[in-house]
FIMI-334314 format. One record per residue (C-alpha): residue number from 1; residue in three letters; x, y, z. Coordinates in nm, 3 decimals. Each point is the difference from the previous one (the first is absolute). Layout:
# residues N
num->NUM&residuo->ala&east->X&north->Y&up->Z .
...
This chain:
# residues 274
num->1&residuo->asn&east->0.293&north->2.331&up->0.008 .
num->2&residuo->thr&east->0.254&north->0.020&up->-0.281 .
num->3&residuo->gln&east->0.240&north->-0.265&up->0.129 .
num->4&residuo->tyr&east->-0.284&north->-0.243&up->0.056 .
num->5&residuo->ser&east->-0.142&north->0.056&up->-0.347 .
num->6&residuo->ser&east->0.339&north->-0.016&up->-0.168 .
num->7&residuo->ala&east->0.102&north->-0.321&up->0.167 .
num->8&residuo->phe&east->-0.320&north->-0.180&up->-0.086 .
num->9&residuo->ser&east->-0.015&north->0.126&up->-0.358 .
num->10&residuo->tyr&east->0.353&north->-0.128&up->-0.051 .
num->11&residuo->phe&east->-0.051&north->-0.341&up->0.159 .
num->12&residuo->leu&east->-0.370&north->-0.052&up->-0.076 .
num->13&residuo->ser&east->-0.056&north->0.014&up->-0.373 .
num->14&residuo->asn&east->-0.198&north->-0.319&up->0.052 .
num->15&residuo->gly&east->-0.024&north->-0.064&up->0.375 .
num->16&residuo->gln&east->-0.041&north->-0.367&up->0.081 .
num->17&residuo->ser&east->0.038&north->-0.033&up->0.376 .
num->18&residuo->leu&east->0.061&north->0.197&up->0.317 .
num->19&residuo->phe&east->0.082&north->-0.076&up->0.360 .
num->20&residuo->phe&east->0.002&north->0.210&up->0.316 .
num->21&residuo->lys&east->0.226&north->-0.044&up->0.302 .
num->22&residuo->ser&east->-0.205&north->-0.111&up->0.301 .
num->23&residuo->asp&east->0.017&north->0.347&up->0.161 .
num->24&residuo->gly&east->-0.111&north->0.170&up->-0.324 .
num->25&residuo->glu&east->0.314&north->0.212&up->-0.019 .
num->26&residuo->lys&east->0.144&north->-0.159&up->-0.315 .
num->27&residuo->cys&east->-0.153&north->-0.107&up->-0.329 .
num->28&residuo->tyr&east->0.150&north->-0.226&up->-0.269 .
num->29&residuo->val&east->-0.117&north->-0.019&up->-0.361 .
num->30&residuo->ile&east->0.088&north->-0.210&up->-0.303 .
num->31&residuo->asp&east->-0.071&north->0.040&up->-0.369 .
num->32&residuo->asn&east->0.013&north->-0.264&up->-0.272 .
num->33&residuo->asn&east->0.133&north->0.256&up->-0.248 .
num->34&residuo->lys&east->0.299&north->0.073&up->0.226 .
num->35&residuo->asp&east->0.219&north->-0.248&up->0.185 .
num->36&residuo->tyr&east->0.001&north->0.177&up->0.338 .
num->37&residuo->val&east->-0.139&north->-0.022&up->0.348 .
num->38&residuo->ala&east->-0.039&north->0.368&up->0.097 .
num->39&residuo->gln&east->-0.003&north->0.121&up->0.360 .
num->40&residuo->leu&east->-0.177&north->0.307&up->0.139 .
num->41&residuo->ser&east->-0.046&north->0.147&up->0.348 .
num->42&residuo->leu&east->-0.323&north->0.151&up->0.133 .
num->43&residuo->ser&east->0.034&north->0.291&up->0.244 .
num->44&residuo->thr&east->-0.353&north->-0.077&up->0.121 .
num->45&residuo->ala&east->-0.056&north->-0.372&up->0.038 .
num->46&residuo->trp&east->-0.248&north->-0.150&up->-0.248 .
num->47&residuo->asp&east->-0.059&north->0.336&up->-0.173 .
num->48&residuo->ala&east->0.124&north->-0.057&up->-0.355 .
num->49&residuo->thr&east->-0.002&north->0.372&up->-0.078 .
num->50&residuo->thr&east->0.293&north->0.045&up->0.241 .
num->51&residuo->ala&east->0.226&north->-0.252&up->-0.180 .
num->52&residuo->thr&east->0.342&north->0.108&up->-0.123 .
num->53&residuo->phe&east->0.267&north->-0.187&up->-0.188 .
num->54&residuo->asp&east->0.269&north->-0.131&up->0.237 .
num->55&residuo->glu&east->0.363&north->0.103&up->-0.018 .
num->56&residuo->pro&east->0.181&north->-0.127&up->-0.312 .
num->57&residuo->thr&east->0.194&north->-0.268&up->0.187 .
num->58&residuo->asn&east->-0.317&north->-0.155&up->0.142 .
num->59&residuo->asp&east->-0.266&north->0.067&up->-0.257 .
num->60&residuo->tyr&east->-0.008&north->-0.300&up->-0.231 .
num->61&residuo->leu&east->0.106&north->-0.356&up->-0.075 .
num->62&residuo->asn&east->0.073&north->-0.105&up->-0.358 .
num->63&residuo->val&east->-0.117&north->-0.361&up->-0.050 .
num->64&residuo->ala&east->0.041&north->-0.024&up->-0.379 .
num->65&residuo->asp&east->0.246&north->-0.287&up->0.035 .
num->66&residuo->lys&east->-0.276&north->-0.213&up->0.157 .
num->67&residuo->glu&east->-0.332&north->0.130&up->-0.132 .
num->68&residuo->thr&east->-0.095&north->0.247&up->-0.275 .
num->69&residuo->leu&east->-0.382&north->-0.004&up->0.026 .
num->70&residuo->leu&east->-0.069&north->0.074&up->0.365 .
num->71&residuo->thr&east->-0.353&north->-0.061&up->0.126 .
num->72&residuo->gly&east->0.002&north->-0.068&up->0.375 .
num->73&residuo->ile&east->0.191&north->0.098&up->0.314 .
num->74&residuo->tyr&east->-0.004&north->-0.103&up->0.367 .
num->75&residuo->phe&east->0.216&north->0.069&up->0.309 .
num->76&residuo->lys&east->0.055&north->-0.210&up->0.310 .
num->77&residuo->pro&east->-0.158&north->0.196&up->0.290 .
num->78&residuo->asp&east->0.340&north->0.091&up->0.148 .
num->79&residuo->gly&east->0.126&north->0.132&up->-0.334 .
num->80&residuo->thr&east->0.291&north->-0.245&up->-0.027 .
num->81&residuo->lys&east->-0.133&north->-0.189&up->-0.301 .
num->82&residuo->leu&east->-0.148&north->0.116&up->-0.329 .
num->83&residuo->tyr&east->-0.186&north->-0.218&up->-0.250 .
num->84&residuo->ile&east->-0.092&north->0.092&up->-0.356 .
num->85&residuo->ile&east->-0.184&north->-0.185&up->-0.274 .
num->86&residuo->gly&east->-0.012&north->0.057&up->-0.372 .
num->87&residuo->ser&east->-0.131&north->-0.135&up->-0.326 .
num->88&residuo->ser&east->0.325&north->-0.021&up->-0.196 .
num->89&residuo->thr&east->0.128&north->-0.289&up->0.217 .
num->90&residuo->asp&east->-0.318&north->-0.115&up->0.182 .
num->91&residuo->lys&east->0.208&north->-0.018&up->0.316 .
num->92&residuo->val&east->-0.001&north->0.144&up->0.350 .
num->93&residuo->gln&east->0.333&north->0.169&up->0.076 .
num->94&residuo->glu&east->0.120&north->0.020&up->0.361 .
num->95&residuo->tyr&east->0.236&north->0.276&up->0.123 .
num->96&residuo->ser&east->0.162&north->0.059&up->0.339 .
num->97&residuo->leu&east->0.033&north->0.358&up->0.129 .
num->98&residuo->ser&east->0.299&north->0.074&up->0.224 .
num->99&residuo->asp&east->-0.162&north->0.333&up->0.094 .
num->100&residuo->pro&east->-0.371&north->-0.068&up->0.067 .
num->101&residuo->trp&east->-0.240&north->0.181&up->-0.235 .
num->102&residuo->ile&east->0.286&north->0.154&up->-0.204 .
num->103&residuo->val&east->-0.028&north->-0.159&up->-0.343 .
num->104&residuo->ser&east->0.349&north->0.107&up->-0.108 .
num->105&residuo->ser&east->0.137&north->-0.240&up->0.265 .
num->106&residuo->ala&east->-0.169&north->-0.303&up->-0.162 .
num->107&residuo->thr&east->0.190&north->-0.299&up->-0.133 .
num->108&residuo->trp&east->-0.154&north->-0.284&up->-0.198 .
num->109&residuo->val&east->-0.036&north->-0.333&up->0.182 .
num->110&residuo->arg&east->-0.204&north->-0.247&up->-0.211 .
num->111&residuo->asp&east->-0.299&north->-0.043&up->-0.228 .
num->112&residuo->phe&east->-0.298&north->-0.233&up->-0.023 .
num->113&residuo->ser&east->-0.189&north->-0.088&up->-0.318 .
num->114&residuo->ile&east->-0.380&north->0.013&up->0.008 .
num->115&residuo->ser&east->-0.043&north->-0.072&up->-0.374 .
num->116&residuo->ala&east->-0.162&north->-0.336&up->0.069 .
num->117&residuo->lys&east->-0.301&north->0.187&up->0.139 .
num->118&residuo->glu&east->0.023&north->0.350&up->-0.145 .
num->119&residuo->thr&east->0.165&north->0.148&up->-0.311 .
num->120&residuo->ser&east->-0.138&north->0.352&up->0.038 .
num->121&residuo->pro&east->0.054&north->0.080&up->0.369 .
num->122&residuo->trp&east->-0.112&north->0.333&up->0.148 .
num->123&residuo->gly&east->-0.068&north->-0.015&up->0.374 .
num->124&residuo->leu&east->0.238&north->-0.119&up->0.272 .
num->125&residuo->tyr&east->-0.075&north->-0.033&up->0.371 .
num->126&residuo->phe&east->0.133&north->-0.187&up->0.306 .
num->127&residuo->lys&east->-0.157&north->-0.104&up->0.326 .
num->128&residuo->asp&east->0.147&north->0.227&up->0.268 .
num->129&residuo->asp&east->0.214&north->-0.280&up->0.149 .
num->130&residuo->gly&east->0.142&north->-0.099&up->-0.340 .
num->131&residuo->ser&east->-0.147&north->-0.350&up->0.004 .
num->132&residuo->lys&east->-0.226&north->0.055&up->-0.301 .
num->133&residuo->met&east->0.035&north->0.174&up->-0.336 .
num->134&residuo->phe&east->-0.280&north->0.102&up->-0.236 .
num->135&residuo->ile&east->0.026&north->0.071&up->-0.373 .
num->136&residuo->cys&east->-0.272&north->0.151&up->-0.217 .
num->137&residuo->gly&east->-0.002&north->-0.002&up->-0.379 .
num->138&residuo->ser&east->-0.199&north->0.039&up->-0.318 .
num->139&residuo->ser&east->0.106&north->-0.314&up->-0.188 .
num->140&residuo->ser&east->-0.179&north->-0.216&up->0.258 .
num->141&residuo->asp&east->-0.249&north->0.262&up->0.133 .
num->142&residuo->ser&east->0.085&north->-0.133&up->0.345 .
num->143&residuo->val&east->0.174&north->0.068&up->0.328 .
num->144&residuo->his&east->0.252&north->-0.274&up->0.081 .
num->145&residuo->glu&east->0.102&north->-0.095&up->0.353 .
num->146&residuo->tyr&east->0.345&north->-0.143&up->0.087 .
num->147&residuo->gly&east->0.126&north->-0.128&up->0.334 .
num->148&residuo->leu&east->0.360&north->0.078&up->0.108 .
num->149&residuo->ser&east->0.160&north->-0.261&up->0.226 .
num->150&residuo->thr&east->0.260&north->0.259&up->0.101 .
num->151&residuo->asp&east->-0.156&north->0.342&up->0.060 .
num->152&residuo->trp&east->0.095&north->0.263&up->-0.260 .
num->153&residuo->asp&east->0.219&north->-0.244&up->-0.198 .
num->154&residuo->ile&east->-0.167&north->-0.030&up->-0.340 .
num->155&residuo->ser&east->0.216&north->-0.298&up->-0.095 .
num->156&residuo->thr&east->-0.209&north->-0.203&up->0.249 .
num->157&residuo->ala&east->-0.335&north->0.095&up->-0.158 .
num->158&residuo->thr&east->-0.240&north->-0.271&up->-0.117 .
num->159&residuo->phe&east->-0.334&north->0.051&up->-0.171 .
num->160&residuo->thr&east->-0.305&north->-0.059&up->0.220 .
num->161&residuo->arg&east->-0.319&north->0.114&up->-0.178 .
num->162&residuo->ser&east->-0.157&north->0.259&up->-0.229 .
num->163&residuo->leu&east->-0.302&north->0.227&up->0.015 .
num->164&residuo->asp&east->-0.167&north->0.047&up->-0.339 .
num->165&residuo->val&east->-0.129&north->0.359&up->-0.024 .
num->166&residuo->ser&east->-0.098&north->-0.005&up->-0.369 .
num->167&residuo->gly&east->-0.365&north->0.023&up->0.097 .
num->168&residuo->lys&east->0.067&north->0.355&up->0.118 .
num->169&residuo->asp&east->0.302&north->0.106&up->-0.202 .
num->170&residuo->thr&east->0.209&north->-0.137&up->-0.286 .
num->171&residuo->leu&east->0.289&north->0.243&up->0.052 .
num->172&residuo->pro&east->0.080&north->-0.015&up->0.373 .
num->173&residuo->ala&east->0.299&north->0.215&up->0.093 .
num->174&residuo->gly&east->0.101&north->0.132&up->0.343 .
num->175&residuo->ile&east->-0.096&north->-0.189&up->0.317 .
num->176&residuo->phe&east->-0.012&north->0.092&up->0.368 .
num->177&residuo->phe&east->-0.104&north->-0.186&up->0.316 .
num->178&residuo->lys&east->-0.147&north->0.140&up->0.318 .
num->179&residuo->pro&east->0.278&north->-0.051&up->0.259 .
num->180&residuo->asp&east->-0.193&north->-0.277&up->0.178 .
num->181&residuo->gly&east->-0.036&north->-0.194&up->-0.327 .
num->182&residuo->thr&east->-0.382&north->0.001&up->0.000 .
num->183&residuo->lys&east->-0.050&north->0.227&up->-0.302 .
num->184&residuo->leu&east->0.159&north->0.001&up->-0.344 .
num->185&residuo->tyr&east->-0.019&north->0.296&up->-0.239 .
num->186&residuo->ile&east->0.073&north->-0.022&up->-0.373 .
num->187&residuo->ala&east->0.046&north->0.281&up->-0.252 .
num->188&residuo->gly&east->-0.203&north->-0.107&up->-0.303 .
num->189&residuo->arg&east->0.091&north->0.146&up->-0.339 .
num->190&residuo->ser&east->-0.278&north->-0.159&up->-0.204 .
num->191&residuo->ala&east->-0.281&north->0.107&up->0.233 .
num->192&residuo->asp&east->0.157&north->0.338&up->0.099 .
num->193&residuo->ala&east->-0.048&north->-0.100&up->0.360 .
num->194&residuo->val&east->0.147&north->-0.093&up->0.335 .
num->195&residuo->his&east->-0.136&north->-0.340&up->0.105 .
num->196&residuo->gln&east->-0.022&north->-0.121&up->0.360 .
num->197&residuo->tyr&east->0.001&north->-0.366&up->0.107 .
num->198&residuo->asn&east->-0.063&north->-0.123&up->0.355 .
num->199&residuo->leu&east->0.199&north->-0.290&up->0.147 .
num->200&residuo->thr&east->-0.159&north->-0.204&up->0.281 .
num->201&residuo->thr&east->0.343&north->-0.146&up->0.082 .
num->202&residuo->ala&east->0.269&north->0.269&up->-0.003 .
num->203&residuo->trp&east->0.248&north->-0.021&up->-0.290 .
num->204&residuo->asp&east->-0.164&north->-0.315&up->-0.143 .
num->205&residuo->leu&east->-0.125&north->0.063&up->-0.356 .
num->206&residuo->ser&east->-0.213&north->-0.315&up->0.009 .
num->207&residuo->thr&east->-0.231&north->0.180&up->0.244 .
num->208&residuo->ala&east->-0.035&north->0.318&up->-0.208 .
num->209&residuo->ser&east->-0.338&north->0.121&up->-0.123 .
num->210&residuo->phe&east->-0.090&north->0.312&up->-0.195 .
num->211&residuo->gly&east->-0.111&north->0.293&up->0.212 .
num->212&residuo->gln&east->-0.047&north->0.314&up->-0.209 .
num->213&residuo->ser&east->0.140&north->0.210&up->-0.285 .
num->214&residuo->phe&east->0.063&north->0.372&up->-0.015 .
num->215&residuo->val&east->-0.032&north->0.095&up->-0.368 .
num->216&residuo->ser&east->0.109&north->0.328&up->-0.160 .
num->217&residuo->ser&east->0.077&north->0.047&up->-0.369 .
num->218&residuo->thr&east->0.119&north->0.351&up->0.090 .
num->219&residuo->tyr&east->0.262&north->-0.097&up->0.257 .
num->220&residuo->phe&east->0.073&north->-0.369&up->-0.058 .
num->221&residuo->ser&east->0.036&north->-0.016&up->-0.378 .
num->222&residuo->asn&east->0.320&north->-0.203&up->-0.058 .
num->223&residuo->ile&east->0.074&north->-0.023&up->0.374 .
num->224&residuo->tyr&east->0.318&north->-0.183&up->0.100 .
num->225&residuo->ala&east->0.135&north->0.065&up->0.349 .
num->226&residuo->leu&east->-0.201&north->-0.028&up->0.321 .
num->227&residuo->phe&east->0.101&north->0.078&up->0.358 .
num->228&residuo->phe&east->-0.175&north->0.076&up->0.330 .
num->229&residuo->lys&east->0.107&north->0.179&up->0.314 .
num->230&residuo->tyr&east->0.033&north->-0.278&up->0.256 .
num->231&residuo->asp&east->-0.298&north->0.116&up->0.205 .
num->232&residuo->gly&east->-0.223&north->-0.014&up->-0.309 .
num->233&residuo->thr&east->-0.086&north->0.371&up->-0.003 .
num->234&residuo->lys&east->0.187&north->0.087&up->-0.321 .
num->235&residuo->met&east->0.034&north->-0.164&up->-0.342 .
num->236&residuo->tyr&east->0.249&north->0.082&up->-0.275 .
num->237&residuo->his&east->0.019&north->-0.104&up->-0.363 .
num->238&residuo->thr&east->0.175&north->0.098&up->-0.322 .
num->239&residuo->val&east->-0.127&north->0.049&up->-0.353 .
num->240&residuo->ser&east->0.279&north->0.071&up->-0.247 .
num->241&residuo->thr&east->0.176&north->0.315&up->0.133 .
num->242&residuo->thr&east->-0.268&north->0.079&up->0.258 .
num->243&residuo->leu&east->-0.008&north->-0.093&up->0.367 .
num->244&residuo->tyr&east->-0.333&north->0.011&up->0.183 .
num->245&residuo->glu&east->-0.047&north->0.017&up->0.377 .
num->246&residuo->trp&east->-0.338&north->-0.091&up->0.152 .
num->247&residuo->asp&east->-0.154&north->0.037&up->0.345 .
num->248&residuo->leu&east->-0.220&north->-0.281&up->0.136 .
num->249&residuo->ser&east->-0.255&north->0.123&up->0.254 .
num->250&residuo->thr&east->-0.043&north->-0.361&up->0.117 .
num->251&residuo->ala&east->0.330&north->-0.185&up->0.023 .
num->252&residuo->trp&east->0.045&north->-0.274&up->-0.262 .
num->253&residuo->asp&east->-0.343&north->0.067&up->-0.157 .
num->254&residuo->ile&east->0.079&north->0.108&up->-0.356 .
num->255&residuo->ser&east->-0.358&north->0.114&up->-0.057 .
num->256&residuo->thr&east->0.074&north->0.293&up->0.236 .
num->257&residuo->ala&east->0.304&north->0.124&up->-0.196 .
num->258&residuo->thr&east->0.019&north->0.360&up->-0.123 .
num->259&residuo->val&east->0.288&north->0.162&up->-0.186 .
num->260&residuo->ala&east->0.223&north->0.204&up->0.231 .
num->261&residuo->his&east->0.165&north->0.305&up->-0.161 .
num->262&residuo->gly&east->-0.081&north->-0.137&up->-0.346 .
num->263&residuo->gly&east->0.245&north->-0.174&up->-0.231 .
num->264&residuo->trp&east->0.331&north->0.135&up->-0.124 .
num->265&residuo->ser&east->0.114&north->-0.039&up->-0.360 .
num->266&residuo->tyr&east->0.373&north->0.042&up->0.037 .
num->267&residuo->ser&east->0.113&north->-0.005&up->-0.360 .
num->268&residuo->ser&east->-0.222&north->0.298&up->-0.081 .
num->269&residuo->ile&east->0.114&north->0.216&up->0.293 .
num->270&residuo->cys&east->0.372&north->0.047&up->-0.053 .
num->271&residuo->ala&east->0.311&north->-0.145&up->-0.154 .
num->272&residuo->ser&east->0.205&north->-0.293&up->0.123 .
num->273&residuo->pro&east->0.247&north->0.059&up->0.286 .
num->274&residuo->gln&east->0.351&north->0.103&up->-0.091 .
């Protein structure tokens, strides 16, 4: 698909994070070499090969005035709020979207510094009700948990606890939680792996214990982004300009993952979009 390849090669020279709309019909990507949140639509939900760049008025958000080294992205489930994180400011930036899921409608609201705990942030995730925020980074080799006294308002965030993952990876990047909060997945750049932790109390990092790792020097070398379909049957990740889509024969069990359709190296397929 030429549009799909063009869009990703233009916006993913060094893909750091991605996020899918809950119905799988839109995908959002960021790149720490470019100061954009790019928006694509999928004609077949959750099938990345059907993605096309959205119309010019809807297709991207320039955030260079707030962050120039983008590393993480997250949307409120109804698409009315967007959060990004980056390593030039070590802050979470909060945006409000007047048109849900359309990034061009976003306006900046506030920011929140996480530099006291992390100065090289990569992963960003929220509990589905907005009452907790999680940050992952490679300066601390940890996942940090924050409680929000007002849901989705990052100005009300306070640090709660950290989970040290250095025993498994010293360059943790993207993070993702199973929707019920009982499993945590981490993209590990030093081990070339996806690591799974099990939580006996949902969303509480103090109850997390290591479960398993899925290691692949072929597919996970320098892995950054990590995302799952919400039923646990698909996994997505980025490596530089390449997006990989995986099928899981057993939901949420990364040991059962197999590459679906292979990976796509966008920069080598065709030129940037006009």
